[in-house]
N, C-alpha and C positions, 0 to 999 in steps of 0.2 A: 845493191843499194837503190838503183833506179827502179827495180821491180817493187820494192817496198813502197817507194813514193807513189808509184802508179796504183798500187793496191789501195793506198790511203785515199787517193783522189777518187777512185771508183766508189768506194764506200761513202765518201762525203756526198758525192753526187746522188747516190741512191737515197740517202737520208733526206737530202734537199727536195728531191722529187716527191718523196712520201709526204713530207710536210706540206708541199704545195697542193697535193691531191686531197689531203685531209682538210686543208683550209678551204679548197674549192667545194668540198662536200658540205661543209658547215654553211657556206654562203648559199648553196643550193637549197638546203633545208630551210634557212631563214626566209628566202624569197618565196618558197612554196607555201610555207605556213602563212606568210603575210598576205599573199595575193591570190593563191589558187585553191587552198583548202576550203571545204564546204562543211557547215554544221547543220544539223537537222532541227528545225523549229519544234518538232514534236518532242524532242528531248531537252531542249533548252528554252529559257525564257526569251520572249521577243524583246529586242533591244532598240531597234531603229523603227520609228513610226512608219516610214515609207518602204519598209522591207516587205515586198509582195511576192518575190520569187524564191523565198526561203534560202537565199545565198547571202551569207554575211561574210564580207571580205575585210582584210586589213585589220585596222585597229578595232573595228566592231566585233571581230571574233574574240580578241583578247578581252574586250570588255564583257562579252557574254560569258566567257570562261571564268572571269573574275567574279561575276555575279553568281554564277552557278557553283563556284567552288566554296562559297560561304556556307558554313554548316549551321543550320538552325537546330538548337538543342532544347528539348523540353524534358524536364525531370519527371520521372514517374515515382511517386511516393511508394515506399515499401510499406507493406501491411505491418503495423506495430503489433507485437505479440500481445495476446490476451492474458488477463489475470483471472485465475480461478480460485475458488475455495477448495478445501481438502476433499470435498465430495464431487468436484468437477462442475460446480455451479459458477456461472459467469459473473465476475465482479467488475471487470473493466474490459471493454472491447473497442476495437476500431471499426467504425461503420463507414462504408464507402460513400462519398458524395463527390459531386463534380463542380469544378469552378469553370464556368462557361463564358467564353468570349466569342465574338464574331469578327472574322478577318475577311474584309471584302477586297483584299489585294491579291488573292490567289490567282494563279495562271488559269485555273479552270473557269473562274467567274469572269475573267477578262477575255477569254477566248470567244471568238465570234461563232454563232451557230451557222450551220450550213443551210441558210435560208437567204432569201433575197433581201431581207431587211438589214443584214450585215450588223446587227446589234450584238453586243457582248451578252453572254449568258446571264450576267447579273440582272439585266432588265427583264428577263423572262422569269426570274425567280424572286424578284424583290418583294412582290406582294405576298407570296407564300412565306418567305422569311419573316416578314412583318407580322403576319397572322400568328405564326408559331411563337414568335417572341412575345406577343401580347397574351397568348394562351398560357405559356409556360412561365414566363417571367412576371407578366402582369405589369402594374404600375402605369402603363400607358396603353392607348388604343392602337389597333393595327395601323390606322391611318397615320398616327403620330410616329410610329416606328418606321413606316415606309418613307415618310418625309425625312427622318433622320438618316436612314440608309442612303437615300438619293443624294442628300447634301454631302454626306461623307464621301460618296463616290466622286462627286465633282471636285471636292477638296483634294482627293488623292490624285486625280488626273492633272490638276493644276500644279501640284507639287512635283509630279513626274516631268511635266512640261518645263518647269523652271529648274529642273535638275536637283531639287531638294530631296527627292526620294528616287530610289531605283525601281525599275519594274520588277515585280515579284516580291518586293519587301512587304512585310506585314503591315496592315493598316486596320487596327482594331476599332470597331465602333464603340463609342463611349471611352475612348482612350484605353487606359489600363484597367478600367472598372470591369468587374466580373460579377456574375450572378451564381448563386449556389443552388444546385438542384440535386435531387437524389437519383439513384439508378433507374427507378421506374420512369421518372420524367424523361431521362435521357433516352432510354430505349423505346418507350411507348409513344412519347409525344414528339420528341425531336427527331430521332433517327427514322421514324416512320415516314417522314416526308421525303419525296423523291430527291430533293436537292441535297439531303444529308445521307443518301444511300450510296454516294460515290466514294472513291478512295479517300483515305485519311489525308487531311491537309488540303484537299481540292475544294471542298464545299465551303470552306471558310469557317466551319464550326470547329472550335478548339475547346475540347472538353478535357480539362486537366484533372486527373483523378487525385483525390486526397482523402485522408481518413480522419473522421471526427471521433474523439474519444467519448464513449458513452458508458454510464454505470447503471446497469439494470436495477441494482438495489439502492440507487440514489446515494444517500449520505452514509451508507453503511461502512464502518471502518475507514472513514475519510482520511484521518491523519496517518494511517498505516499504508493504505493503497497509494495515497498521495494524489498529485495532479500533474498536468502537463501545461506548458506555455501555450496560451491562446494567441493565434495570429492577429486577432482583432484588438489585442491589448498591448500597449507599450510598456511591458513589464521587464524588459531587459534580456529576455531569453529567446532562443530560437524557437519559432512556432513548431509545435508538435513534439518537442523534447521534454524530458522529465523535469519537473519543477520541485517536487517534494516527495517524501515517502519512498515506497517501492519503485514508483515511476522514475524517480531520480537515481536511486541507488543502483538500479539495474538497467539504466539507460542503454548501455552498450549492448546488452543482451536483447532488450525489447525492441530497439529501433529498426533493426534490419539494415539492408543496404539499398540505396536508391537505384532505380533503373533510369534509362534515358531513351527518348525518341530522337533519332538523329536524321536530318533530311538535308539534302543539297541537290538542287535541280530536280531531276526525275528519280533520284535515288533516295531510299529511306531504309533505315535500320533501327531495330528496337533491341535494346539491352534490357532484359527482364530484371526487375527488382528482386531482391532476396528477402523474404518475410522475416520478421523478428521472431525470437523464441517465445513461446508461451511460458508463463510462470504460474505454478500452483502454490498457493499459500497454505499455511497450516491452519488457518482460520476455518471454523465451521459457521456457515451463514446463519443457521438456526440459533446456535448458541450466541453468536455475535449479536444478532437482533435482540434476543432475550436479555443479554447482558446490558446492552445500551438502554433498553426500556426500563429495566429494574433500577439501574443507576439513576436514570433521569427522574423517575418517580421519587426516589429518595432525596435527591438534590432539591426538587421542587418542594417536598414536604418540609425539609429543614431550612429552606431558603438559603442554601449554601452557595458559595461562589464557584466552586469547581470540585471535581472528583474524578477518580479513575477506578477501573476494575479490570483485573486480568485473570484469565483462567488458563492453566498450563497442564499438559500431560506429564505425569510424574516421570515415567521411564525415558521419554524421548526429549523432553524440553520443548515440545511443539506448543506454541501459543494457540489455543483453540478459540479464544475470544479476548478482545481488549477494547475498552471504551474509555475515552478521554473527553470529558464535557466541561466546558467553561461558560459561565453566564456572561452574556454581552451587556452593553449599556442599555439595550432595549429589553433586558430581562429574559431573552431567549437563550437557551443552552445550545451550544454547537460543538462539534468535534474539530477544533482548530489547532490545538497544541497537544503534542504527545507528552502529557503530564507523567504518565507511568514511567517513561524512560528519562525524563529530564527534570523532574522536580527534585530540588536538593535541599528541602527543609529537613529539620531534625526528625527522625522516624518515631520517637517516643517509645512507649513501652513494648512494642513489638521487638525492640532490641534486647529486651531482658532475656529472651530465649537464647540469644547469642551469648550473652554474658553467663547465663546459667550453664550452657554447654561447655564453655571454657573452664568454669569452676569445677564442673563434674569431671571433665577430662583431666584436669590438673590434680584432682583428689582433694580439693579444698573444701568440699562439702558433699554430703550424701542426701538423698531425697528426704530422709527422716531426721536430718540435723535440725535442731531447734535454733531459731533466730528470734531474738528479743527486739521487737519493733516499737516497744514502749507505748506511749500514748498517741502515736501517729505523727509526732513532730520530732525532728532531729536537727540539731545545730552542728554544722561542720566548720572548723577553723578555715578562714579564707585569707585574710591579710592580718597584719599585726594587731589591728584594732577592730576588725570586723569578722562577723560570722555569717555563714550562708545557711538559710533555713530550707529544709526539705520536709515535705508533708506527704502523708498518705491520705486517701479519701476519707478514711475513718481509722480509729484506733484498733489495731489487730492484736496487740500484746505479743505473747510468745506464740510463734507459729513455726511449722516445719518449712524446709526449703521448698518442698512441693507446693505448699500453700502460698509461698511467696509468689510463685508463678500464677497459681489459681486466683489469688486475690489481687495480683499485680501490685505488690507492695514495693514502693520506691525505696523505703528505708531498708527493707529486707535485702534486696539485691545489692544496694549500695554497701551495706555492711559486709556481705559476703565477698564482694570484689575488693573493697577498700582494705579489709583486714588481710587479704592474701597478697595484693599487689601494691600496697601503699608505698613500700620502699623502692619499687621500680615500676612505675606506671607503663613505661615503654614495653615491658615484658608482656603485659596484658594486650597492648596494641599489636605486638608482634604475633601473638597467638591468634588474634583475629585475622591478621594478614595471612597467616599460614592456611586458613580455611579456603582462601580463594575469593572471599567476599569482596575484597578491595582491588581485585585484579582489573586492569583496563581491558574491557571486552568489546568486540565488534558484533553488535546484534543485527547488522544488516541495514539498519537505519540509524540516524544520529541519536546519540544518547549521552547523558552526563555520566561522570564517573563517581563511584562511591568513595567517600573520603572520611577520614577521622582527623579532626583538628590536631596539629602537633601539640603535644603536652606542654612544651616550653613556650609556645607562642599564643596560647589562647587567652591568657589573662585570668584563667580560672584558678591557677595556682594549685593548692592542695585539694580544691574541690573538683578538679578535672576528672579524676577517676570515679568518684561517686555519681557525678552527673552523666558521664559517658555510659556508665553501667545501666542507666535507666533510659537511655535513648537520646541524650543531648550531646553536645560537643562532637557531632558527626553530621554528615550530609549524605544520606543514603537514598537514592531513587527507589521508588517502590519495586521496580523490576529486579533490583539486586536483593531486596528483602525477600521477595518471592523465591528467587533462585536459592537462597539459603534454606528457607523452610522446605522447599522442594527436595533439597539434598537430604534433609532429615527423613522425609517420607520415602526417599529412594535408597534406603539402607546406607546412607552416608556418601553416596556418589553424587557429586555436584555436576550437573549438566548445564550447558549454556542455553538459555531460552532463545528460540529462533522462530522466524515468521515465514520462511520460505521452505517448502517441502520438495519442490522439484523445479529445475530450470531446463526447459526443453525435455529431453529424455533422461537427464541426469538428476538422480535423487540426492538430496542434501543429507550428509551423514551427521548424526548427533555428535556434538563436540563435548568431551569430558573436561571440565575445568579442574576438578580435583577428585580423584577416585576414592578418597577417604577423608572426610572432614573431621572425623573422630572415630573412636572405637565402637564396636557393636554394643559393648557394655554401657557406654554413655548413652547411646540411643535408647536402650531398653529402660533407662532411668528417666530420660528426658521426655519421651513421647507420652507416658502416663501423666506426667505433670501437665502437658498441653491438653490432654483429654479432660482433665479436671476443670479446665477453664470453661469448657462448653457443657460437659456431661454431668457435673456435680453441682448441687445447690451451693451457692456462694461464689461460683465462678463468674467472672466478669462478662461472659457471653452466654450464661446458662439460659436466660430468657430470650435471647435474640438470635443466636446462631445454632441452637440445638435442633436437630432434625429427628423425625420419627422413622426415617428411612434408613439411617446409618449413623455410626458414631463419627464424630469430628474431633480432630486435634488442632489446636490453634492458639492464638494469643491476640488479645486486644491491645490497642496502643493509642495513647493520647499525648500530644505535645502542644505546648502553647508558646508562641513566639510573638514578638511585637514588630509590626511593620507600619511605618509612618505613624507611630503613636497609637495604633489600634491593635488589640489582641487578635491573633489568628489561631483558631483551634484546628488541629489536624487530628481527625478520628479515623482509626484504621482497624481492620481485622485481617489477619493472615493465617492460613491454615491449610489442612489437606483432609481428604476423605476418600473412601471410608478409612477410618483410623487403623483398622486391623489389616487392611489390604489396599493401600492408597492408589487411587487411579488418577486423581486430579489434585492439584494445589491451586490456591487462588488468593488474591489480595484485593481488598477494597479500601480506598482511602477517600475521605471527604474533608474539604477545607471550608471553614466558615469564619468570616470576619465579624468582629464585634458581637459575637454571641457564642454561647457555650454548646459544645457537642462532644460526646465521648465515644471511645472506640467501640464499645459494645452496642450502643444505640445508633452510631453513625455507620459503621461498616458491617456489623453483624447481620442485620436483616437482609442486606443485599447479598452478602456471602451465602446465606442460607438458600435464598431463592435461586441463585445461579447454580449452587451445588446440587440442589434437588433436580433442577432442570437437566443438568449434565448427567446426573446419575440415571435418571429415567430415560433420557434420550439415548444414552449410551447402550442401554439394554434394549432399546427399540420396542418397549412394551406399550401398554395402554395409551394410545395417542390422545384420548380424551383428556387425560391428566396433563398433557404437555401444553395445551393451549393456554391455560391460565391457572397455574398451580399456585394455590394460596400460601401465604407465608405461614399462617397458623391454621391448619385444617382440623376442624372438629367434625367427627362423623355425625351424620343425621341419625343413623341407626345406632342406638346405644346398646352395646353388647360387651360388657366388661368380662364376661365369662366365655369368650370365643374359644371353643375347644376343638370342634371338628369342622371339616370342610363344608359339610352340609349347612352349617350356620350362615354361610355366605349367600345361600339361595334366597332370592327375594330382595337382596340388597341392591342398591345402585352401584355403578362401577366404582366410584370414588371410595365408598365405604368398604366394599369388598376388597379392593386393593389395599386399603389402609390396614384392615385387620389381618389379611393373609400375609402381607409382608412383615407386619409386626410379629406374626407367628413364625416367621422364618422361611416362608415359601417364596419361590421365584414365580412371578405372575406374568402371564401373557394373555392377550385378548384374541378370541376367534370370532369377530363380528365387526361389521361395518357400522353397526348401530351402537353408539356409545351412550345413548340416552335411555336405553331400556334397563330392565332388571335382570339380574343373574338367575337363570333357570337351571343351569347345570355347571358343575365343577369337575373337570377331568384331571386326574392326578397321575403323575409319573415320578415317583419319589418326591423330591422337594420341588419339582416343577409342576405347576398347575395351570390349566387353561380355562378361561371363563367363557361361557356361552351366554349371550344376552338375547332376550326376546324383543 
């Protein structure tokens, strides 16, 4: 028992001695740090004014360590990703520029030179600094800048003396004000001076890199590309981030990740920023520019309030051009609102193609079925004591179902749909829903949804179905109408229109909305009807949308609504080309307040111009024709009996191309001179090459 007690006492004593020794060691370290450790002034900021022997003891050391443990952080902006068109041409880019400040509180400037004058380096460089500031920044003379610099130096010294600022803390001349310069100014004018060739942060020059968004094509496709928040405007967003359009929708992909410059005492570290991803759009800059100009001229001619035009690749759904123009209070048109995706007015007669497709698919009618449209006026029962009048532009009498589309007969399409679905209007609506037209789709940028008014809530009563069939009682944005027409051109496959082709190295896959909007048999009946609108005499777009280069299938549309007591006409044309092998589909819509404008005359001419431009540009043929292709081209050389290739010799380029393509040849140009005359035609089957002198 006694041995156990003795063992316990020994162990307790050992533990006690160990604790005492540990405590003594801690006391020793504290005393050593407080009174005997030395720090090197070359590595840390000077703290005490009378420190001459480079030994800072006691509380001064801790103060120095506190000062030098403070981490100064300067963000490094990431390069925002560029935006390109489908051919790699730059549409939006981030250009580097520098936000420049001058910090006269750095250790380097405060340090004394190894000369007898014992002055800080600042005084040996102040005149040079002032001269460079006057040269690069301007606004003031070198003498004025030198006076400002010296005054700021004295102010900083007094603040240190009074304990208001610590030694080594930043002291920016002009407070937080900064000046913006470009890379050339920074490298060639600022950093060439000896004072600015020392290590980063030592000279007092603080050049904060940032990127300014630039658009080489200026206002091209503004509402699609979008904009970013400007740091000079108080508009509620973070400077440099997406505000609208593609810039906003793909902010996460474009913005990249910021980097940082970290510094504390004599230590500095840079965390490099990660650039944002580049985005390639489906737009073609050439087609985009031409589309905008064509639409602008038409709006100016008609004195219309607004309009839109969209060109889409049939197979892929890629939007090759889109223009949205609205007239401002100053009478100037600009691309401010994405009308093509967000206008929700009634589509008008372009909807008749949708109605006819449903009727054909249902078996309610055949192309040669006769429809009696009477004298051009039809009264439909509305309420108990009222009737609602429907009119055609003229009396058509008895016409075929095909002619209903060709002549755009309101009464004809209303009779077809009303006779079949009168007992159950919702069945007709359901069949439209089944095509995918009314699906809620994400186009990559904000868009309204296509809607049909509920039959029981419209107030139209029994007239709901007749009026819906001709393009009222619905709210269809132009992009949805185009998507439907494109599906007809694409063998019944409805693909979603999209604006982005590639993000970084990842290509965007075409999304199929509906693999089959109707049967192939229905398409074979419907497309010839749409060709009659443009290609046959009596069609509502025969004089305005018909091209000599290819056949077009499409439909005109006119709707009239009342807004604030004023009639608003919506004139549109939607179609695709070439009709026998569709490559593109397009829609043009024009709105005019207080004046009349119809689909054929409003949308047809612009459609034709865009279509011919796209057709020719797609083949990369005769560039002379691409510069200013006329809406109605009449050959200078009259040769109605153009029979052989040699007949083109002696003609100008335009005339030769006109006759050769009309004869079914594929034409290319082997000359840089587009103004000369054809002296030779080289043939390889249906392909011919023109030589000009």
